[in-house]
PyMOL Python script that loads the backbone (N, CA, C, O; Angstrom):
from pymol import cmd

cmd.read_pdbstr("""\
ATOM      1  N   MET A   1      66.922  58.710 -14.006  1.00  0.00           N
ATOM      2  CA  MET A   1      66.707  57.402 -14.582  1.00  0.00           C
ATOM      3  C   MET A   1      65.237  57.294 -14.995  1.00  0.00           C
ATOM      4  O   MET A   1      64.347  57.577 -14.193  1.00  0.00           O
ATOM      5  N   ALA A   2      64.985  56.895 -16.216  1.00  0.00           N
ATOM      6  CA  ALA A   2      63.623  56.740 -16.703  1.00  0.00           C
ATOM      7  C   ALA A   2      63.034  55.441 -16.171  1.00  0.00           C
ATOM      8  O   ALA A   2      63.720  54.422 -16.096  1.00  0.00           O
ATOM      9  N   SER A   3      61.774  55.486 -15.809  1.00  0.00           N
ATOM     10  CA  SER A   3      61.126  54.278 -15.332  1.00  0.00           C
ATOM     11  C   SER A   3      60.296  53.682 -16.463  1.00  0.00           C
ATOM     12  O   SER A   3      59.793  54.408 -17.321  1.00  0.00           O
ATOM     13  N   SER A   4      60.158  52.387 -16.461  1.00  0.00           N
ATOM     14  CA  SER A   4      59.390  51.687 -17.484  1.00  0.00           C
ATOM     15  C   SER A   4      58.084  51.209 -16.887  1.00  0.00           C
ATOM     16  O   SER A   4      58.007  50.881 -15.703  1.00  0.00           O
ATOM     17  N   LEU A   5      57.064  51.174 -17.717  1.00  0.00           N
ATOM     18  CA  LEU A   5      55.799  50.586 -17.326  1.00  0.00           C
ATOM     19  C   LEU A   5      55.738  49.182 -17.900  1.00  0.00           C
ATOM     20  O   LEU A   5      56.200  48.941 -19.016  1.00  0.00           O
ATOM     21  N   TYR A   6      55.178  48.272 -17.154  1.00  0.00           N
ATOM     22  CA  TYR A   6      55.077  46.885 -17.574  1.00  0.00           C
ATOM     23  C   TYR A   6      53.615  46.477 -17.589  1.00  0.00           C
ATOM     24  O   TYR A   6      52.791  47.039 -16.866  1.00  0.00           O
ATOM     25  N   GLU A   7      53.303  45.495 -18.420  1.00  0.00           N
ATOM     26  CA  GLU A   7      51.935  45.010 -18.480  1.00  0.00           C
ATOM     27  C   GLU A   7      51.939  43.493 -18.592  1.00  0.00           C
ATOM     28  O   GLU A   7      52.854  42.890 -19.153  1.00  0.00           O
ATOM     29  N   ILE A   8      50.891  42.898 -18.043  1.00  0.00           N
ATOM     30  CA  ILE A   8      50.695  41.464 -18.152  1.00  0.00           C
ATOM     31  C   ILE A   8      49.691  41.253 -19.275  1.00  0.00           C
ATOM     32  O   ILE A   8      48.594  41.812 -19.257  1.00  0.00           O
ATOM     33  N   ILE A   9      50.076  40.446 -20.244  1.00  0.00           N
ATOM     34  CA  ILE A   9      49.254  40.191 -21.424  1.00  0.00           C
ATOM     35  C   ILE A   9      48.826  38.729 -21.416  1.00  0.00           C
ATOM     36  O   ILE A   9      49.649  37.842 -21.185  1.00  0.00           O
ATOM     37  N   GLU A  10      47.548  38.471 -21.666  1.00  0.00           N
ATOM     38  CA  GLU A  10      47.095  37.095 -21.872  1.00  0.00           C
ATOM     39  C   GLU A  10      47.032  36.859 -23.373  1.00  0.00           C
ATOM     40  O   GLU A  10      46.298  37.541 -24.089  1.00  0.00           O
ATOM     41  N   LEU A  11      47.793  35.905 -23.835  1.00  0.00           N
ATOM     42  CA  LEU A  11      47.834  35.568 -25.250  1.00  0.00           C
ATOM     43  C   LEU A  11      46.675  34.643 -25.607  1.00  0.00           C
ATOM     44  O   LEU A  11      46.105  34.005 -24.722  1.00  0.00           O
ATOM     45  N   PRO A  12      46.317  34.560 -26.884  1.00  0.00           N
ATOM     46  CA  PRO A  12      45.192  33.717 -27.301  1.00  0.00           C
ATOM     47  C   PRO A  12      45.320  32.254 -26.877  1.00  0.00           C
ATOM     48  O   PRO A  12      44.309  31.577 -26.688  1.00  0.00           O
ATOM     49  N   ASP A  13      46.556  31.757 -26.723  1.00  0.00           N
ATOM     50  CA  ASP A  13      46.753  30.354 -26.319  1.00  0.00           C
ATOM     51  C   ASP A  13      46.669  30.155 -24.812  1.00  0.00           C
ATOM     52  O   ASP A  13      46.878  29.045 -24.322  1.00  0.00           O
ATOM     53  N   GLY A  14      46.361  31.232 -24.061  1.00  0.00           N
ATOM     54  CA  GLY A  14      46.219  31.133 -22.610  1.00  0.00           C
ATOM     55  C   GLY A  14      47.489  31.425 -21.842  1.00  0.00           C
ATOM     56  O   GLY A  14      47.466  31.455 -20.611  1.00  0.00           O
ATOM     57  N   GLU A  15      48.601  31.640 -22.533  1.00  0.00           N
ATOM     58  CA  GLU A  15      49.860  31.978 -21.874  1.00  0.00           C
ATOM     59  C   GLU A  15      49.818  33.438 -21.425  1.00  0.00           C
ATOM     60  O   GLU A  15      49.229  34.285 -22.096  1.00  0.00           O
ATOM     61  N   PHE A  16      50.446  33.721 -20.291  1.00  0.00           N
ATOM     62  CA  PHE A  16      50.548  35.092 -19.785  1.00  0.00           C
ATOM     63  C   PHE A  16      51.991  35.543 -19.936  1.00  0.00           C
ATOM     64  O   PHE A  16      52.918  34.769 -19.695  1.00  0.00           O
ATOM     65  N   THR A  17      52.181  36.797 -20.334  1.00  0.00           N
ATOM     66  CA  THR A  17      53.529  37.336 -20.463  1.00  0.00           C
ATOM     67  C   THR A  17      53.619  38.671 -19.747  1.00  0.00           C
ATOM     68  O   THR A  17      52.638  39.409 -19.656  1.00  0.00           O
ATOM     69  N   LEU A  18      54.797  38.969 -19.244  1.00  0.00           N
ATOM     70  CA  LEU A  18      55.101  40.280 -18.676  1.00  0.00           C
ATOM     71  C   LEU A  18      56.040  40.959 -19.648  1.00  0.00           C
ATOM     72  O   LEU A  18      57.093  40.419 -19.986  1.00  0.00           O
ATOM     73  N   GLN A  19      55.658  42.146 -20.101  1.00  0.00           N
ATOM     74  CA  GLN A  19      56.505  42.867 -21.044  1.00  0.00           C
ATOM     75  C   GLN A  19      56.411  44.355 -20.798  1.00  0.00           C
ATOM     76  O   GLN A  19      55.502  44.844 -20.127  1.00  0.00           O
ATOM     77  N   ARG A  20      57.374  45.061 -21.358  1.00  0.00           N
ATOM     78  CA  ARG A  20      57.358  46.517 -21.262  1.00  0.00           C
ATOM     79  C   ARG A  20      56.165  47.038 -22.041  1.00  0.00           C
ATOM     80  O   ARG A  20      55.889  46.583 -23.151  1.00  0.00           O
ATOM     81  N   SER A  21      55.475  47.973 -21.466  1.00  0.00           N
ATOM     82  CA  SER A  21      54.286  48.537 -22.084  1.00  0.00           C
ATOM     83  C   SER A  21      54.641  49.188 -23.413  1.00  0.00           C
ATOM     84  O   SER A  21      55.604  49.948 -23.504  1.00  0.00           O
ATOM     85  N   GLY A  22      53.860  48.885 -24.440  1.00  0.00           N
ATOM     86  CA  GLY A  22      54.044  49.495 -25.739  1.00  0.00           C
ATOM     87  C   GLY A  22      55.158  48.922 -26.575  1.00  0.00           C
ATOM     88  O   GLY A  22      55.448  49.452 -27.647  1.00  0.00           O
ATOM     89  N   GLU A  23      55.799  47.852 -26.124  1.00  0.00           N
ATOM     90  CA  GLU A  23      56.886  47.238 -26.892  1.00  0.00           C
ATOM     91  C   GLU A  23      56.464  45.854 -27.366  1.00  0.00           C
ATOM     92  O   GLU A  23      55.702  45.157 -26.695  1.00  0.00           O
ATOM     93  N   ASP A  24      56.965  45.473 -28.514  1.00  0.00           N
ATOM     94  CA  ASP A  24      56.650  44.168 -29.074  1.00  0.00           C
ATOM     95  C   ASP A  24      57.800  43.177 -28.943  1.00  0.00           C
ATOM     96  O   ASP A  24      57.753  42.098 -29.532  1.00  0.00           O
ATOM     97  N   GLY A  25      58.832  43.528 -28.178  1.00  0.00           N
ATOM     98  CA  GLY A  25      60.006  42.671 -28.032  1.00  0.00           C
ATOM     99  C   GLY A  25      59.704  41.415 -27.235  1.00  0.00           C
ATOM    100  O   GLY A  25      58.561  41.145 -26.864  1.00  0.00           O
ATOM    101  N   GLU A  26      60.747  40.666 -26.986  1.00  0.00           N
ATOM    102  CA  GLU A  26      60.651  39.426 -26.209  1.00  0.00           C
ATOM    103  C   GLU A  26      60.120  39.727 -24.806  1.00  0.00           C
ATOM    104  O   GLU A  26      60.611  40.649 -24.154  1.00  0.00           O
ATOM    105  N   PRO A  27      59.123  38.966 -24.327  1.00  0.00           N
ATOM    106  CA  PRO A  27      58.613  39.184 -22.969  1.00  0.00           C
ATOM    107  C   PRO A  27      59.689  38.921 -21.922  1.00  0.00           C
ATOM    108  O   PRO A  27      60.604  38.125 -22.137  1.00  0.00           O
ATOM    109  N   LEU A  28      59.567  39.595 -20.801  1.00  0.00           N
ATOM    110  CA  LEU A  28      60.492  39.386 -19.694  1.00  0.00           C
ATOM    111  C   LEU A  28      60.183  38.090 -18.961  1.00  0.00           C
ATOM    112  O   LEU A  28      61.089  37.414 -18.472  1.00  0.00           O
ATOM    113  N   VAL A  29      58.892  37.743 -18.886  1.00  0.00           N
ATOM    114  CA  VAL A  29      58.441  36.548 -18.167  1.00  0.00           C
ATOM    115  C   VAL A  29      57.318  35.901 -18.966  1.00  0.00           C
ATOM    116  O   VAL A  29      56.488  36.591 -19.558  1.00  0.00           O
ATOM    117  N   ARG A  30      57.300  34.571 -18.978  1.00  0.00           N
ATOM    118  CA  ARG A  30      56.195  33.812 -19.585  1.00  0.00           C
ATOM    119  C   ARG A  30      55.654  32.854 -18.530  1.00  0.00           C
ATOM    120  O   ARG A  30      56.416  32.188 -17.829  1.00  0.00           O
ATOM    121  N   ILE A  31      54.341  32.794 -18.429  1.00  0.00           N
ATOM    122  CA  ILE A  31      53.697  31.849 -17.511  1.00  0.00           C
ATOM    123  C   ILE A  31      52.661  31.080 -18.307  1.00  0.00           C
ATOM    124  O   ILE A  31      51.767  31.661 -18.923  1.00  0.00           O
ATOM    125  N   GLU A  32      52.797  29.762 -18.285  1.00  0.00           N
ATOM    126  CA  GLU A  32      51.861  28.907 -19.002  1.00  0.00           C
ATOM    127  C   GLU A  32      51.337  27.846 -18.035  1.00  0.00           C
ATOM    128  O   GLU A  32      52.113  27.146 -17.385  1.00  0.00           O
ATOM    129  N   PHE A  33      50.024  27.738 -17.951  1.00  0.00           N
ATOM    130  CA  PHE A  33      49.392  26.752 -17.088  1.00  0.00           C
ATOM    131  C   PHE A  33      48.971  25.545 -17.922  1.00  0.00           C
ATOM    132  O   PHE A  33      48.524  25.689 -19.060  1.00  0.00           O
ATOM    133  N   SER A  34      49.116  24.374 -17.355  1.00  0.00           N
ATOM    134  CA  SER A  34      48.653  23.167 -18.034  1.00  0.00           C
ATOM    135  C   SER A  34      47.129  23.196 -18.112  1.00  0.00           C
ATOM    136  O   SER A  34      46.472  23.974 -17.420  1.00  0.00           O
ATOM    137  N   GLU A  35      46.585  22.344 -18.957  1.00  0.00           N
ATOM    138  CA  GLU A  35      45.125  22.262 -19.084  1.00  0.00           C
ATOM    139  C   GLU A  35      44.492  21.886 -17.742  1.00  0.00           C
ATOM    140  O   GLU A  35      43.449  22.422 -17.369  1.00  0.00           O
ATOM    141  N   GLU A  36      45.130  20.966 -17.026  1.00  0.00           N
ATOM    142  CA  GLU A  36      44.616  20.554 -15.713  1.00  0.00           C
ATOM    143  C   GLU A  36      44.599  21.734 -14.737  1.00  0.00           C
ATOM    144  O   GLU A  36      43.631  21.920 -13.999  1.00  0.00           O
ATOM    145  N   ALA A  37      45.669  22.527 -14.737  1.00  0.00           N
ATOM    146  CA  ALA A  37      45.727  23.693 -13.853  1.00  0.00           C
ATOM    147  C   ALA A  37      44.645  24.714 -14.219  1.00  0.00           C
ATOM    148  O   ALA A  37      44.043  25.330 -13.339  1.00  0.00           O
ATOM    149  N   ARG A  38      44.404  24.889 -15.520  1.00  0.00           N
ATOM    150  CA  ARG A  38      43.371  25.840 -15.953  1.00  0.00           C
ATOM    151  C   ARG A  38      41.991  25.457 -15.436  1.00  0.00           C
ATOM    152  O   ARG A  38      41.176  26.320 -15.109  1.00  0.00           O
ATOM    153  N   VAL A  39      41.737  24.140 -15.366  1.00  0.00           N
ATOM    154  CA  VAL A  39      40.449  23.675 -14.821  1.00  0.00           C
ATOM    155  C   VAL A  39      40.319  24.120 -13.366  1.00  0.00           C
ATOM    156  O   VAL A  39      39.262  24.602 -12.958  1.00  0.00           O
ATOM    157  N   TYR A  40      41.371  23.964 -12.593  1.00  0.00           N
ATOM    158  CA  TYR A  40      41.348  24.369 -11.186  1.00  0.00           C
ATOM    159  C   TYR A  40      41.286  25.888 -11.021  1.00  0.00           C
ATOM    160  O   TYR A  40      40.689  26.380 -10.064  1.00  0.00           O
ATOM    161  N   LEU A  41      41.888  26.623 -11.933  1.00  0.00           N
ATOM    162  CA  LEU A  41      41.913  28.088 -11.832  1.00  0.00           C
ATOM    163  C   LEU A  41      40.554  28.712 -12.113  1.00  0.00           C
ATOM    164  O   LEU A  41      40.253  29.792 -11.605  1.00  0.00           O
ATOM    165  N   ARG A  42      39.737  28.052 -12.909  1.00  0.00           N
ATOM    166  CA  ARG A  42      38.377  28.525 -13.215  1.00  0.00           C
ATOM    167  C   ARG A  42      38.338  30.005 -13.596  1.00  0.00           C
ATOM    168  O   ARG A  42      37.565  30.775 -13.026  1.00  0.00           O
ATOM    169  N   GLY A  43      39.164  30.397 -14.551  1.00  0.00           N
ATOM    170  CA  GLY A  43      39.140  31.775 -15.022  1.00  0.00           C
ATOM    171  C   GLY A  43      39.948  32.753 -14.190  1.00  0.00           C
ATOM    172  O   GLY A  43      39.909  33.954 -14.457  1.00  0.00           O
ATOM    173  N   SER A  44      40.670  32.284 -13.202  1.00  0.00           N
ATOM    174  CA  SER A  44      41.473  33.157 -12.345  1.00  0.00           C
ATOM    175  C   SER A  44      42.950  33.144 -12.727  1.00  0.00           C
ATOM    176  O   SER A  44      43.803  33.515 -11.920  1.00  0.00           O
ATOM    177  N   GLY A  45      43.254  32.722 -13.942  1.00  0.00           N
ATOM    178  CA  GLY A  45      44.646  32.623 -14.370  1.00  0.00           C
ATOM    179  C   GLY A  45      45.392  33.938 -14.282  1.00  0.00           C
ATOM    180  O   GLY A  45      46.551  33.965 -13.868  1.00  0.00           O
ATOM    181  N   LEU A  46      44.744  35.037 -14.665  1.00  0.00           N
ATOM    182  CA  LEU A  46      45.396  36.344 -14.602  1.00  0.00           C
ATOM    183  C   LEU A  46      45.750  36.704 -13.165  1.00  0.00           C
ATOM    184  O   LEU A  46      46.839  37.216 -12.906  1.00  0.00           O
ATOM    185  N   ASP A  47      44.851  36.445 -12.239  1.00  0.00           N
ATOM    186  CA  ASP A  47      45.122  36.751 -10.830  1.00  0.00           C
ATOM    187  C   ASP A  47      46.296  35.926 -10.300  1.00  0.00           C
ATOM    188  O   ASP A  47      47.134  36.436  -9.557  1.00  0.00           O
ATOM    189  N   VAL A  48      46.352  34.666 -10.681  1.00  0.00           N
ATOM    190  CA  VAL A  48      47.445  33.799 -10.221  1.00  0.00           C
ATOM    191  C   VAL A  48      48.756  34.218 -10.880  1.00  0.00           C
ATOM    192  O   VAL A  48      49.796  34.261 -10.223  1.00  0.00           O
ATOM    193  N   ALA A  49      48.710  34.526 -12.175  1.00  0.00           N
ATOM    194  CA  ALA A  49      49.925  34.985 -12.869  1.00  0.00           C
ATOM    195  C   ALA A  49      50.439  36.271 -12.230  1.00  0.00           C
ATOM    196  O   ALA A  49      51.643  36.425 -12.027  1.00  0.00           O
ATOM    197  N   ARG A  50      49.541  37.189 -11.914  1.00  0.00           N
ATOM    198  CA  ARG A  50      49.945  38.449 -11.271  1.00  0.00           C
ATOM    199  C   ARG A  50      50.585  38.173  -9.910  1.00  0.00           C
ATOM    200  O   ARG A  50      51.601  38.779  -9.569  1.00  0.00           O
ATOM    201  N   ALA A  51      49.999  37.264  -9.134  1.00  0.00           N
ATOM    202  CA  ALA A  51      50.561  36.925  -7.826  1.00  0.00           C
ATOM    203  C   ALA A  51      51.948  36.294  -7.974  1.00  0.00           C
ATOM    204  O   ALA A  51      52.843  36.560  -7.172  1.00  0.00           O
ATOM    205  N   MET A  52      52.122  35.457  -9.005  1.00  0.00           N
ATOM    206  CA  MET A  52      53.420  34.827  -9.237  1.00  0.00           C
ATOM    207  C   MET A  52      54.472  35.869  -9.610  1.00  0.00           C
ATOM    208  O   MET A  52      55.607  35.811  -9.136  1.00  0.00           O
ATOM    209  N   ILE A  53      54.093  36.811 -10.452  1.00  0.00           N
ATOM    210  CA  ILE A  53      55.029  37.864 -10.854  1.00  0.00           C
ATOM    211  C   ILE A  53      55.365  38.755  -9.663  1.00  0.00           C
ATOM    212  O   ILE A  53      56.526  39.111  -9.458  1.00  0.00           O
ATOM    213  N   ASP A  54      54.352  39.114  -8.877  1.00  0.00           N
ATOM    214  CA  ASP A  54      54.594  39.924  -7.678  1.00  0.00           C
ATOM    215  C   ASP A  54      55.553  39.215  -6.727  1.00  0.00           C
ATOM    216  O   ASP A  54      56.457  39.837  -6.169  1.00  0.00           O
ATOM    217  N   ALA A  55      55.350  37.907  -6.544  1.00  0.00           N
ATOM    218  CA  ALA A  55      56.226  37.136  -5.653  1.00  0.00           C
ATOM    219  C   ALA A  55      57.653  37.101  -6.193  1.00  0.00           C
ATOM    220  O   ALA A  55      58.612  37.179  -5.425  1.00  0.00           O
ATOM    221  N   GLY A  56      57.794  36.984  -7.505  1.00  0.00           N
ATOM    222  CA  GLY A  56      59.130  36.992  -8.115  1.00  0.00           C
ATOM    223  C   GLY A  56      59.834  38.317  -7.922  1.00  0.00           C
ATOM    224  O   GLY A  56      61.024  38.356  -7.610  1.00  0.00           O
ATOM    225  N   ILE A  57      59.100  39.406  -8.105  1.00  0.00           N
ATOM    226  CA  ILE A  57      59.682  40.741  -7.906  1.00  0.00           C
ATOM    227  C   ILE A  57      60.090  40.921  -6.457  1.00  0.00           C
ATOM    228  O   ILE A  57      61.164  41.452  -6.174  1.00  0.00           O
ATOM    229  N   GLU A  58      59.244  40.484  -5.540  1.00  0.00           N
ATOM    230  CA  GLU A  58      59.567  40.600  -4.110  1.00  0.00           C
ATOM    231  C   GLU A  58      60.805  39.768  -3.765  1.00  0.00           C
ATOM    232  O   GLU A  58      61.649  40.205  -2.983  1.00  0.00           O
ATOM    233  N   ALA A  59      60.911  38.579  -4.344  1.00  0.00           N
ATOM    234  CA  ALA A  59      62.077  37.730  -4.080  1.00  0.00           C
ATOM    235  C   ALA A  59      63.355  38.404  -4.564  1.00  0.00           C
ATOM    236  O   ALA A  59      64.376  38.365  -3.876  1.00  0.00           O
ATOM    237  N   ILE A  60      63.306  39.019  -5.741  1.00  0.00           N
ATOM    238  CA  ILE A  60      64.481  39.726  -6.263  1.00  0.00           C
ATOM    239  C   ILE A  60      64.841  40.893  -5.353  1.00  0.00           C
ATOM    240  O   ILE A  60      66.016  41.124  -5.070  1.00  0.00           O
ATOM    241  N   GLU A  61      63.828  41.629  -4.895  1.00  0.00           N
ATOM    242  CA  GLU A  61      64.083  42.752  -3.987  1.00  0.00           C
ATOM    243  C   GLU A  61      64.721  42.262  -2.697  1.00  0.00           C
ATOM    244  O   GLU A  61      65.612  42.924  -2.166  1.00  0.00           O
ATOM    245  N   ASN A  62      64.285  41.117  -2.182  1.00  0.00           N
ATOM    246  CA  ASN A  62      64.837  40.572  -0.944  1.00  0.00           C
ATOM    247  C   ASN A  62      66.274  40.080  -1.122  1.00  0.00           C
ATOM    248  O   ASN A  62      67.054  40.084  -0.170  1.00  0.00           O
ATOM    249  N   LEU A  63      66.622  39.660  -2.330  1.00  0.00           N
ATOM    250  CA  LEU A  63      67.997  39.235  -2.587  1.00  0.00           C
ATOM    251  C   LEU A  63      68.950  40.413  -2.505  1.00  0.00           C
ATOM    252  O   LEU A  63      70.106  40.261  -2.110  1.00  0.00           O
ATOM    253  N   GLY A  64      68.460  41.593  -2.878  1.00  0.00           N
ATOM    254  CA  GLY A  64      69.279  42.798  -2.799  1.00  0.00           C
ATOM    255  C   GLY A  64      70.390  42.801  -3.821  1.00  0.00           C
ATOM    256  O   GLY A  64      70.485  41.911  -4.666  1.00  0.00           O
ATOM    257  N   THR A  65      71.210  43.795  -3.734  1.00  0.00           N
ATOM    258  CA  THR A  65      72.288  43.952  -4.702  1.00  0.00           C
ATOM    259  C   THR A  65      73.449  42.997  -4.443  1.00  0.00           C
ATOM    260  O   THR A  65      74.308  42.832  -5.309  1.00  0.00           O
ATOM    261  N   SER A  66      73.492  42.375  -3.288  1.00  0.00           N
ATOM    262  CA  SER A  66      74.603  41.470  -2.988  1.00  0.00           C
ATOM    263  C   SER A  66      74.583  40.227  -3.867  1.00  0.00           C
ATOM    264  O   SER A  66      75.606  39.561  -4.031  1.00  0.00           O
ATOM    265  N   ALA A  67      73.417  39.913  -4.435  1.00  0.00           N
ATOM    266  CA  ALA A  67      73.328  38.726  -5.277  1.00  0.00           C
ATOM    267  C   ALA A  67      74.020  38.944  -6.612  1.00  0.00           C
ATOM    268  O   ALA A  67      74.496  37.982  -7.215  1.00  0.00           O
ATOM    269  N   GLY A  68      74.089  40.163  -7.084  1.00  0.00           N
ATOM    270  CA  GLY A  68      74.741  40.437  -8.364  1.00  0.00           C
ATOM    271  C   GLY A  68      73.985  39.816  -9.512  1.00  0.00           C
ATOM    272  O   GLY A  68      72.788  39.545  -9.417  1.00  0.00           O
ATOM    273  N   VAL A  69      74.706  39.593 -10.610  1.00  0.00           N
ATOM    274  CA  VAL A  69      74.079  38.998 -11.779  1.00  0.00           C
ATOM    275  C   VAL A  69      74.682  37.635 -12.117  1.00  0.00           C
ATOM    276  O   VAL A  69      74.447  37.114 -13.207  1.00  0.00           O
ATOM    277  N   ASP A  70      75.449  37.055 -11.207  1.00  0.00           N
ATOM    278  CA  ASP A  70      76.010  35.731 -11.441  1.00  0.00           C
ATOM    279  C   ASP A  70      74.881  34.743 -11.676  1.00  0.00           C
ATOM    280  O   ASP A  70      73.864  34.774 -10.984  1.00  0.00           O
ATOM    281  N   GLY A  71      75.057  33.893 -12.625  1.00  0.00           N
ATOM    282  CA  GLY A  71      74.059  32.871 -12.894  1.00  0.00           C
ATOM    283  C   GLY A  71      73.041  33.284 -13.935  1.00  0.00           C
ATOM    284  O   GLY A  71      72.284  32.439 -14.414  1.00  0.00           O
ATOM    285  N   VAL A  72      72.996  34.538 -14.297  1.00  0.00           N
ATOM    286  CA  VAL A  72      72.049  34.965 -15.311  1.00  0.00           C
ATOM    287  C   VAL A  72      72.453  34.359 -16.635  1.00  0.00           C
ATOM    288  O   VAL A  72      73.617  34.420 -17.029  1.00  0.00           O
ATOM    289  N   GLY A  73      71.487  33.775 -17.320  1.00  0.00           N
ATOM    290  CA  GLY A  73      71.763  33.168 -18.612  1.00  0.00           C
ATOM    291  C   GLY A  73      72.292  31.744 -18.527  1.00  0.00           C
ATOM    292  O   GLY A  73      72.630  31.154 -19.553  1.00  0.00           O
ATOM    293  N   VAL A  74      72.370  31.186 -17.339  1.00  0.00           N
ATOM    294  CA  VAL A  74      72.831  29.813 -17.179  1.00  0.00           C
ATOM    295  C   VAL A  74      71.728  28.888 -17.664  1.00  0.00           C
ATOM    296  O   VAL A  74      70.576  29.017 -17.250  1.00  0.00           O
ATOM    297  N   SER A  75      72.079  27.957 -18.539  1.00  0.00           N
ATOM    298  CA  SER A  75      71.067  27.036 -19.052  1.00  0.00           C
ATOM    299  C   SER A  75      70.877  25.880 -18.092  1.00  0.00           C
ATOM    300  O   SER A  75      71.701  25.633 -17.212  1.00  0.00           O
ATOM    301  N   GLY A  76      69.793  25.190 -18.277  1.00  0.00           N
ATOM    302  CA  GLY A  76      69.481  24.061 -17.430  1.00  0.00           C
ATOM    303  C   GLY A  76      68.265  24.326 -16.590  1.00  0.00           C
ATOM    304  O   GLY A  76      67.854  25.474 -16.417  1.00  0.00           O
ATOM    305  N   ARG A  77      67.692  23.275 -16.069  1.00  0.00           N
ATOM    306  CA  ARG A  77      66.486  23.402 -15.249  1.00  0.00           C
ATOM    307  C   ARG A  77      66.849  23.155 -13.805  1.00  0.00           C
ATOM    308  O   ARG A  77      67.725  22.349 -13.493  1.00  0.00           O
ATOM    309  N   HIS A  78      66.165  23.860 -12.934  1.00  0.00           N
ATOM    310  CA  HIS A  78      66.346  23.679 -11.499  1.00  0.00           C
ATOM    311  C   HIS A  78      64.992  23.290 -10.925  1.00  0.00           C
ATOM    312  O   HIS A  78      63.996  23.978 -11.148  1.00  0.00           O
ATOM    313  N   VAL A  79      64.960  22.199 -10.193  1.00  0.00           N
ATOM    314  CA  VAL A  79      63.722  21.725  -9.584  1.00  0.00           C
ATOM    315  C   VAL A  79      63.803  22.000  -8.095  1.00  0.00           C
ATOM    316  O   VAL A  79      64.740  21.568  -7.423  1.00  0.00           O
ATOM    317  N   LEU A  80      62.822  22.718  -7.589  1.00  0.00           N
ATOM    318  CA  LEU A  80      62.762  23.018  -6.165  1.00  0.00           C
ATOM    319  C   LEU A  80      61.647  22.204  -5.529  1.00  0.00           C
ATOM    320  O   LEU A  80      60.540  22.121  -6.061  1.00  0.00           O
ATOM    321  N   HIS A  81      61.949  21.613  -4.404  1.00  0.00           N
ATOM    322  CA  HIS A  81      60.928  20.821  -3.696  1.00  0.00           C
ATOM    323  C   HIS A  81      60.634  21.450  -2.376  1.00  0.00           C
ATOM    324  O   HIS A  81      59.804  20.944  -1.622  1.00  0.00           O
TER     325      HIS A  81
END
""", "prot")
cmd.dss("prot")
cmd.show_as("cartoon", "prot")
cmd.util.cbc("prot")
cmd.orient("prot")
C-alpha cells in the first residue's frame, strides 16, 4: 500500500488547509479562525491548526475500525458542548 504525504498550507486569507502533498485537489480539512481568535493566537495559528489536526487524527485512530464509514457525507451541523 502506498503512503501519502500531507501538508498544512496557510492560505493568503489566513485559512489553514490539510492536503495531500503536491496535489491541487480539494483539501481534506479546512480550519478558519475568526478575527477575534487571530488576535488571541498572536501568530500561533499554524501551531494551533496543527494541534487540532493531530487531535482529529488521534480521535479517528481511537474510534478504530468498528466505527466504519456510517455518517460520512451526512449534511448538517453538530454542536458539541
